[in-house]
C-alpha positions as CSV (number, residue, x, y, z in Angstrom):
1,M,8.0,-57.0,-16.7
2,T,7.1,-60.0,-14.2
3,Q,9.1,-59.4,-10.8
4,K,11.1,-62.5,-10.4
5,T,10.2,-64.4,-6.7
6,R,11.2,-67.0,-4.0
7,T,9.3,-69.0,-2.3
8,E,9.2,-68.6,1.5
9,K,7.4,-70.8,4.0
10,D,5.3,-69.7,7.5
11,S,3.0,-72.1,9.5
12,M,0.4,-71.0,7.4
13,G,1.7,-71.9,3.7
14,S,3.9,-70.9,1.1
15,L,4.2,-67.1,-0.4
16,E,5.7,-65.8,-3.2
17,V,8.4,-63.2,-1.8
18,P,10.5,-60.7,-4.2
19,Q,13.6,-62.5,-5.1
20,N,15.7,-59.6,-3.7
21,A,13.5,-58.6,-0.8
22,L,14.9,-59.4,3.1
23,Y,12.2,-60.2,4.3
24,G,10.2,-63.5,4.3
25,A,6.3,-65.0,4.3
26,Q,5.0,-63.4,7.1
27,T,6.0,-60.2,6.1
28,Q,4.7,-60.6,2.8
29,G,1.2,-62.3,3.9
30,A,0.8,-58.7,5.5
31,I,1.8,-56.6,2.5
32,N,-0.9,-58.8,0.8
33,N,-3.6,-58.3,3.8
34,F,-3.3,-54.8,4.4
35,P,-3.6,-52.7,1.7
36,M,-4.9,-49.7,3.0
37,S,-3.3,-46.5,3.3
38,H,0.3,-47.2,1.7
39,T,1.8,-45.6,4.4
40,P,4.8,-47.6,6.4
41,M,5.3,-47.3,9.6
42,P,8.2,-44.3,10.1
43,A,11.6,-44.5,10.3
44,L,12.3,-43.9,13.8
45,F,9.9,-46.6,14.7
46,I,11.7,-49.1,12.5
47,K,15.2,-47.9,14.4
48,A,13.4,-48.3,17.8
49,L,12.9,-52.1,16.8
50,G,16.6,-52.1,15.7
51,L,17.3,-50.9,18.8
52,I,15.4,-53.3,20.9
53,K,16.5,-56.4,18.7
54,F,20.1,-55.4,19.5
55,A,19.4,-55.4,23.3
56,C,17.3,-58.4,23.6
57,S,20.0,-60.3,21.8
58,E,22.8,-58.8,24.2
59,S,20.4,-59.9,26.9
60,N,19.8,-63.3,26.0
61,L,23.3,-63.7,25.5
62,E,24.3,-62.2,29.0
63,L,21.8,-64.9,30.1
64,G,23.7,-68.0,28.7
65,L,20.4,-68.4,26.2
66,L,21.7,-67.1,22.6
67,S,25.3,-68.0,21.7
68,P,28.3,-65.2,21.1
69,Q,28.2,-66.1,17.6
70,K,24.8,-65.8,16.8
71,A,24.4,-62.8,19.3
72,E,26.7,-60.9,17.4
73,A,25.2,-61.8,14.2
74,I,22.2,-60.5,15.2
75,Q,22.9,-57.2,16.5
76,T,25.7,-56.8,13.7
77,A,22.1,-56.7,11.3
78,A,20.2,-55.1,14.0
79,S,22.9,-52.2,13.6
80,E,21.9,-51.8,10.2
81,L,18.3,-50.8,11.1
82,I,19.7,-49.0,13.9
83,E,21.5,-46.6,11.1
84,G,18.4,-46.2,8.8
85,K,19.6,-49.0,6.2
86,H,17.1,-51.2,4.5
87,L,13.4,-48.9,4.9
88,A,12.6,-50.1,1.7
89,H,12.2,-53.6,3.3
90,F,9.6,-52.2,5.9
91,P,6.6,-51.4,3.4
92,I,3.6,-53.2,5.8
93,D,1.0,-50.7,6.2
94,V,0.3,-49.0,9.7
95,F,-3.3,-50.0,9.2
96,Q,-3.0,-53.8,9.9
97,T,-3.0,-55.9,12.7
98,G,-3.8,-54.1,15.5
99,S,-0.7,-55.6,17.8
100,G,2.1,-54.6,15.6
101,T,2.8,-58.3,14.6
102,S,3.5,-58.1,10.9
103,T,5.7,-55.0,11.5
104,N,7.1,-57.4,14.5
105,M,8.1,-59.9,12.1
106,N,8.9,-58.3,9.6
107,A,11.7,-57.0,11.8
108,N,12.3,-60.2,13.0
109,E,12.8,-61.6,9.3
110,V,14.7,-59.0,7.9
111,I,17.2,-59.5,11.0
112,A,17.4,-63.1,10.6
113,H,17.9,-62.9,6.5
114,L,20.7,-60.4,7.3
115,A,22.3,-62.2,9.8
116,Q,22.1,-65.0,7.9
117,Q,24.0,-63.2,4.5
118,K,26.7,-62.4,6.8
119,S,27.3,-65.1,8.9
120,G,26.6,-68.3,6.9
121,M,24.7,-69.4,10.4
122,A,21.1,-70.6,10.4
123,I,19.5,-67.7,12.2
124,H,15.8,-68.3,12.9
125,P,13.2,-65.1,13.1
126,N,11.2,-66.4,15.8
127,D,13.6,-69.2,17.5
128,D,16.6,-66.6,17.3
129,V,15.9,-62.7,16.7
130,N,12.3,-62.6,19.1
131,M,13.9,-65.0,21.7
132,S,12.5,-64.0,25.1
133,Q,10.1,-61.7,23.5
134,S,6.6,-61.4,22.0
135,S,5.2,-58.4,19.3
136,N,2.9,-57.5,22.3
137,D,5.6,-56.5,24.3
138,V,8.2,-55.4,21.5
139,I,5.4,-53.0,19.9
140,P,4.6,-51.1,22.9
141,T,7.9,-51.2,24.0
142,A,9.1,-49.7,20.7
143,I,6.5,-47.0,20.7
144,H,8.1,-45.7,24.4
145,L,11.6,-45.6,23.0
146,A,11.1,-44.3,19.5
147,A,9.0,-41.6,21.5
148,A,11.8,-41.1,23.9
149,I,14.3,-40.7,21.3
150,A,12.1,-38.0,19.2
151,L,11.4,-35.9,22.9
152,E,15.1,-35.6,23.9
153,E,17.1,-35.5,20.8
154,Q,14.6,-33.2,18.5
155,L,11.7,-31.8,20.0
156,L,13.0,-30.1,23.4
157,P,16.2,-28.9,21.9
158,A,13.7,-27.0,19.6
159,L,11.9,-25.9,22.7
160,Q,14.8,-24.6,24.1
161,T,15.6,-23.0,21.1
162,L,12.3,-21.3,20.6
163,V,12.4,-20.2,24.5
164,N,15.9,-18.6,23.7
165,T,15.1,-17.0,20.7
166,L,11.9,-15.4,22.5
167,A,14.1,-13.9,25.3
168,A,16.3,-12.8,22.9
169,K,13.7,-10.5,21.2
170,E,12.1,-9.9,24.3
171,A,15.4,-8.0,25.5
172,A,15.8,-6.2,22.0
173,V,12.1,-4.6,22.1
174,K,12.3,-3.9,26.1
175,G,10.7,-0.6,26.9
176,I,8.5,-0.4,24.2
177,V,4.8,0.7,24.8
178,K,2.2,-0.7,23.0
179,T,-1.9,-0.6,22.7
180,G,-2.6,-4.0,24.1
181,R,-6.1,-5.6,23.4
182,T,-8.5,-7.8,24.8
183,H,-11.6,-9.4,22.4
184,L,-9.4,-7.9,19.9
185,M,-10.2,-4.4,20.6
186,D,-8.1,-1.9,22.2
187,A,-6.9,-2.3,26.2
188,T,-4.9,-0.5,28.4
189,P,-1.2,-0.5,27.2
190,I,1.6,-3.5,27.2
191,R,5.3,-3.1,26.8
192,L,6.0,-5.3,24.1
193,D,8.6,-8.0,26.0
194,Q,5.6,-8.2,28.2
195,E,3.9,-9.4,25.6
196,I,7.1,-11.4,24.5
197,S,7.5,-12.8,28.3
198,A,4.1,-14.3,28.0
199,W,4.9,-16.3,24.6
200,R,8.2,-17.6,26.3
201,Q,6.7,-18.9,29.4
202,L,3.8,-20.6,26.9
203,I,7.0,-23.1,25.6
204,Q,8.7,-23.0,29.1
205,D,5.7,-24.5,30.7
206,N,5.2,-26.8,27.9
207,I,8.9,-28.0,28.7
208,E,8.5,-28.6,32.4
209,R,5.1,-30.7,31.2
210,L,6.8,-32.6,28.4
211,R,9.5,-33.1,31.2
212,E,7.4,-34.4,33.7
213,T,5.8,-37.0,31.5
214,Q,9.5,-38.8,30.4
215,K,9.0,-40.1,33.7
216,R,6.6,-42.7,32.5
217,L,8.1,-42.7,28.6
218,H,11.2,-44.1,30.2
219,R,9.8,-46.9,31.6
220,L,8.9,-50.3,29.2
221,P,7.2,-53.2,29.3
222,Q,9.9,-55.5,27.6
223,G,9.8,-59.4,29.5
224,G,5.9,-58.8,29.6
225,T,5.5,-61.4,26.4
226,A,2.4,-62.4,25.3
227,V,-0.1,-61.1,28.1
228,G,2.4,-59.7,30.8
229,T,3.3,-62.6,32.9
230,G,6.6,-63.3,30.9
231,I,6.1,-66.4,30.2
232,N,9.0,-67.8,28.2
233,A,11.2,-64.8,29.4
234,D,13.9,-64.6,32.2
235,P,12.6,-62.7,35.2
236,Q,15.5,-61.0,34.9
237,F,15.3,-60.3,31.0
238,G,13.2,-57.1,30.9
239,R,15.8,-55.4,33.6
240,L,18.4,-56.8,31.5
241,V,16.9,-55.1,27.7
242,C,16.5,-51.8,29.7
243,A,20.0,-51.7,30.8
244,N,21.4,-52.5,27.5
245,L,19.2,-49.9,26.1
246,S,20.3,-47.3,28.1
247,T,23.7,-47.8,27.5
248,I,23.2,-47.6,23.6
249,T,21.3,-44.8,23.6
250,A,22.3,-42.6,26.7
251,I,18.7,-42.1,27.8
252,D,17.9,-44.1,31.4
253,F,15.2,-46.6,30.9
254,D,13.5,-48.9,33.5
255,P,11.1,-51.6,33.4
256,M,7.2,-50.5,34.3
257,P,6.5,-51.8,37.6
258,N,3.7,-53.5,36.1
259,L,4.2,-55.1,32.8
260,F,0.3,-56.1,32.5
261,V,-0.5,-51.9,32.2
262,G,2.4,-51.6,29.5
263,L,1.0,-54.2,27.0
264,S,-3.2,-53.6,27.8
265,S,-2.7,-49.8,28.0
266,Q,-1.4,-46.6,25.9
267,D,-1.8,-44.4,29.0
268,T,1.4,-42.9,28.7
269,A,1.3,-42.5,25.3
270,V,-1.9,-40.4,25.6
271,E,-0.5,-38.4,27.9
272,L,2.6,-37.7,26.1
273,S,0.1,-36.5,23.3
274,G,-2.0,-34.5,25.6
275,Q,0.8,-32.4,26.6
276,L,1.8,-32.4,22.7
277,N,-2.2,-31.1,22.4
278,V,-1.1,-28.2,25.4
279,L,1.9,-27.4,23.0
280,A,0.2,-26.9,19.7
281,T,-2.2,-24.8,21.4
282,S,0.7,-22.5,22.7
283,L,2.1,-22.4,19.1
284,M,-0.8,-21.8,17.6
285,K,-1.5,-18.8,19.8
286,I,1.9,-17.5,18.9
287,A,1.5,-17.8,15.2
288,N,-1.7,-16.2,15.6
289,D,-0.6,-13.3,17.8
290,L,2.4,-12.7,15.0
291,R,0.0,-13.1,11.7
292,W,-2.5,-10.3,13.3
293,M,0.5,-7.7,14.8
294,N,2.1,-8.2,11.3
295,S,-1.4,-7.5,9.3
296,G,-1.4,-5.1,6.9
297,P,0.6,-3.2,5.9
298,L,-1.5,-0.4,5.3
299,A,-5.0,-1.4,6.7
300,G,-4.0,-3.8,9.2
301,L,-2.2,-3.5,12.7
302,A,1.2,-3.3,11.3
303,E,3.0,-3.3,14.6
304,I,5.7,-5.6,13.3
305,Q,6.9,-6.6,9.7
306,L,8.0,-10.8,9.8
307,P,11.0,-11.5,7.0
308,A,9.4,-11.8,3.5
309,L,10.5,-15.4,2.9
310,Q,8.5,-15.6,-0.7
311,P,5.8,-14.1,-3.0
312,G,2.4,-14.0,-1.5
313,S,0.1,-13.9,-4.7
314,S,0.1,-15.7,-7.9
315,I,-1.8,-12.4,-9.3
316,M,-1.1,-9.6,-6.4
317,P,2.3,-8.4,-7.3
318,G,4.3,-7.6,-4.1
319,K,1.6,-9.0,-1.9
320,V,4.1,-11.0,1.3
321,N,2.1,-13.3,3.5
322,P,3.0,-14.5,7.1
323,V,3.5,-18.0,5.4
324,I,5.5,-19.5,8.5
325,P,3.0,-18.6,11.2
326,E,0.3,-20.0,8.9
327,A,2.5,-23.4,8.5
328,V,2.6,-23.5,12.3
329,C,-0.9,-22.9,13.0
330,M,-1.6,-26.2,10.2
331,V,0.8,-28.1,12.3
332,A,-0.6,-27.5,15.5
333,A,-3.9,-28.5,13.9
334,Q,-2.6,-31.6,12.6
335,I,-0.9,-32.3,16.1
336,M,-4.9,-32.0,17.6
337,G,-6.3,-34.2,15.1
338,N,-3.1,-36.5,16.2
339,H,-4.3,-36.2,20.0
340,T,-8.0,-37.2,18.9
341,A,-6.8,-40.7,16.6
342,I,-4.2,-41.7,20.0
343,T,-7.3,-41.1,22.7
344,I,-9.6,-43.0,20.7
345,G,-6.2,-45.6,20.4
346,G,-5.8,-45.7,23.8
347,Q,-9.3,-46.7,24.2
348,S,-8.3,-49.8,22.8
349,G,-6.8,-51.8,25.3
350,N,-9.0,-54.8,25.5
351,F,-8.3,-57.1,29.0
352,Q,-4.4,-57.7,28.2
353,L,-3.7,-55.7,24.9
354,N,-4.2,-52.6,23.3
355,V,-5.1,-53.5,19.3
356,M,-4.5,-49.8,17.8
357,L,-0.9,-49.8,18.3
358,P,0.7,-49.2,15.2
359,M,-1.4,-46.1,14.9
360,I,-1.1,-44.3,18.0
361,A,3.2,-45.0,17.0
362,L,2.4,-43.1,13.8
363,N,0.3,-40.6,15.0
364,L,2.3,-39.6,18.1
365,L,5.7,-40.0,15.9
366,Q,4.6,-37.6,13.3
367,S,3.4,-35.0,16.4
368,L,6.7,-35.3,18.2
369,E,8.3,-34.7,14.6
370,I,6.1,-31.7,13.4
371,A,6.1,-29.9,16.8
372,G,9.9,-29.7,17.1
373,N,10.4,-28.4,13.3
374,A,7.6,-26.4,13.6
375,S,8.8,-24.7,16.8
376,Q,12.7,-24.8,15.3
377,V,11.1,-22.8,12.4
378,L,8.8,-20.4,14.2
379,A,12.1,-19.3,16.2
380,E,14.7,-19.0,12.9
381,K,12.2,-17.5,10.6
382,A,9.8,-15.9,12.1
383,I,10.3,-14.7,15.8
384,A,14.7,-13.9,15.1
385,G,13.6,-11.4,12.4
386,F,10.9,-9.6,12.9
387,Q,10.9,-5.9,13.0
388,V,9.0,-3.4,14.7
389,N,7.5,-0.9,13.3
390,Q,7.7,2.0,16.2
391,N,6.2,4.5,14.7
392,K,2.6,2.9,13.9
393,I,2.8,1.3,17.6
394,E,3.4,5.0,19.2
395,E,0.8,6.7,16.5
396,T,-2.3,4.1,17.5
397,L,-1.2,4.3,21.3
398,A,-1.5,8.1,21.4
399,T,-5.1,7.8,20.5
400,N,-6.1,5.1,22.3
401,P,-9.2,6.2,24.5
402,I,-8.6,3.3,26.9
403,L,-6.2,5.2,28.1
404,V,-9.1,6.9,30.2
405,T,-8.9,3.9,32.3
406,A,-6.3,5.6,34.6
407,L,-8.4,8.3,35.6
408,N,-11.0,5.8,36.9
409,R,-10.1,6.3,40.8
410,I,-10.2,10.1,40.1
411,V,-12.9,11.3,38.2
412,G,-14.7,8.0,38.1
413,Y,-16.3,5.3,35.7
414,E,-18.9,7.1,34.3
415,M,-16.7,10.7,33.8
416,G,-13.8,8.0,32.3
417,A,-16.7,6.8,30.0
418,A,-17.8,10.3,28.8
419,I,-14.5,11.5,28.3
420,A,-13.4,8.0,26.0
421,K,-16.4,8.4,24.0
422,K,-15.7,12.4,23.2
423,A,-12.1,10.9,22.1
424,Y,-13.4,7.9,19.9
425,E,-16.5,11.0,18.3
426,S,-13.7,13.7,17.8
427,G,-10.1,11.7,16.8
428,Q,-8.9,14.2,20.1
429,P,-6.1,12.9,22.4
430,V,-7.6,11.9,25.5
431,L,-5.5,14.3,27.4
432,E,-7.0,17.1,25.2
433,V,-10.6,15.6,25.8
434,A,-10.0,15.6,29.8
435,K,-8.1,18.6,30.1
436,Q,-11.8,20.1,28.6
437,M,-14.0,17.6,30.4
438,T,-12.5,17.8,34.1
439,N,-10.5,20.5,36.5
440,L,-7.5,18.5,36.3
441,D,-4.3,20.3,35.2
442,E,-2.0,19.2,32.3
443,T,0.7,18.0,34.8
444,T,-1.8,15.7,36.4
445,L,-2.9,14.1,33.7
446,K,0.5,13.5,31.7
447,K,1.4,11.6,34.7
448,H,-2.0,9.6,35.3
449,L,-2.1,9.1,31.3
450,N,1.8,8.2,31.0
451,P,1.6,5.4,28.5
452,A,5.0,3.5,30.2
453,L,3.8,4.2,33.6
454,L,0.0,2.2,32.9
455,T,1.8,-0.8,32.2
456,E,3.5,-1.0,35.8
457,G,0.5,-1.8,37.2
458,G,-1.3,-0.2,40.5
459,N,-1.9,3.2,40.5
460,P,0.2,5.8,38.4
């Protein structure tokens, strides 16, 4: 069936728009021009645009540039975007004009249409909704705003959950001694709580890095308008918008000290993505450690048993796989790939404007979202519930010839190597071989070869 349409006009001419669409000609033109990926801008980005339009209308009202009636109508409409409504009316592809002008105009048209419907007044998308603004400062502001919300409300709480879960598991396994591993080969003993403490600190360090980046993320370029000079905007406009956004979101925002930077560069987005790239490496390290420790259950390390969540094979009955760590590893790989795209995008600041803004927004917001989800799931469905196979750990530890390292200071490296070699070949405990090959008595050997003492550092 042919869809009913209406005719809309813009400065380029007339276009047919679906009868029930909340957008107008500029949005329809972009829909026609960019059939690239059929991936629209993220929902959080549209919410950020709603927040910006709300704050801008309030700022224009405070400056006496917009009537109270029009400001109220715009804010009522913008509130619906903030609530997540009307996403179907934001169909423009991410891969569009590099400034994101099409998506800014999409928001202007939808808000104007809704405001007009509800108030009965003539609300113009450019003259009223976009007053004192340009796509060139709105879209970079939306990137910072959306990322700041995702970081503060989603990712940082998830990372704190992961830290707390690791701390609880660390306490629960305290004192369990296991074989350390370097190069995937047996090494001197380590306690399981010491191993987990490294994971916990990795995530804590990531939280601190992200907190440091927030200082720059919370600086907004709104007010720079077209090229950073602030043409067509009151000199106080950017400051007022930041104040109004701070009130609405409960996140403290300030104007960028140099608005030219905010339009021409996306260095803060690249920095944040870089911090997420570090987080991805930490998550992948933890997930892979869990996979190795869980491997088996008969032919692998089998030091721990992860929660059994689903059948692991369509052909092998009874097989259970480490599905959560595997999923986390894929999330980490995706974040690393997104960082590459964002880095290339960040290089595209040509003179007074970066021209890869929509792509940067998509990848940055995806990385924030999946990093948070993966951290939460890793904590709740893998770390909190894994069980320690203590018998297997003790059995492996007792026959580990690397324990002879503790005798280096007494018998020397060469004799230690000979003891280790014989222990490997014979399968005997190191203590028994050392009794045979040295003049040390059993009491002395037990003291120096005590695995628990070897985890404390220094000399036993």
